[in-house]
C-alpha positions, 0 to 999 in steps of 0.5 A: 881383486887379483887373479881374475884378469879383467872380470870386474871382481872387486873386494871390500875389506873391513876390520872388526874386533881384531879380525879382517872380513872380505866381501867379494863382488863383481860389477862386470854385468851391465844391470847387476852386481853379484856378491860372490863371497863373504868371509873372514880372512884367515890367510897366514901369508900376508894379504893373499886370499886362501885358495879355497876362497879363490876357487869358490869365488871363481865358481860363483863368478861362473854361476853369476855369468850363467844367471845373468845370461839367463835372466837379464840377457834372455839366454837359456842356460843351466845354472848350478843348483848349489848357489842361492841368488838373492835380489838386492835392495840396491845397497849391498851393505844393507843386504849384508846387515851393516848398521851404517849401510848408507854411509858405506855405499856412498864411501864405496862409490867415491872410492871407486871413482878415486881408484878409477881416476888414479888408474886413468891418470896413470898415477903411482900410489906415491904420486897419488898420495902427494896429490891427495895430501896423504901418505902412500899406505893410506892410498893403498887402503883407499884403493883396496876399499878399506875406508874406515879412516876416511870421512865422506867429506874427505873422500869428496876432497880427494875426488876433486883433487883428482879432477872430478867435479862433485855436485850436491843436489838437494830436493824434496823427498818423494818416497814412502820412507819417513826420511829422505835418501842419499845417493851417489850418481857417477857421471864420469 
């Protein structure tokens, strides 16, 4: 997300019923992901995030840093009392109540790898589109987290076209749940 100069602030953009919704989160902390804001985009200026929403994200990012320093790093700091911090289940999409949370988490992890590879290789979106076999607007959607148009198998194909191996490991389920789990572990 623009405007945070390397703070590891990312956004997930989802369209639903003719409206656009955004989830803004940070991955800049080693042992934690903080969801900073979830809102319906109502800006009349293209893709620009409204200033009140940006200000709120900046405030919550500062509060998240204070919380992280206090809880994870063992530092003693004061945190704002107006922000509720809830421990995640490990899947931010499930925490937000999405029905297809597992699929969204897998797609998000693969999209992050794709975006990182595009950046690492120094590719423009146009060149990335050529390598992936799609048009540039689809690459834009992909790196912005708009993943509805992409299946998991299609994202795996993109990952491999950008020079990353995909290993699929199937093993006996050992958890208490009735069904097995699906996880993406990035080792790049």
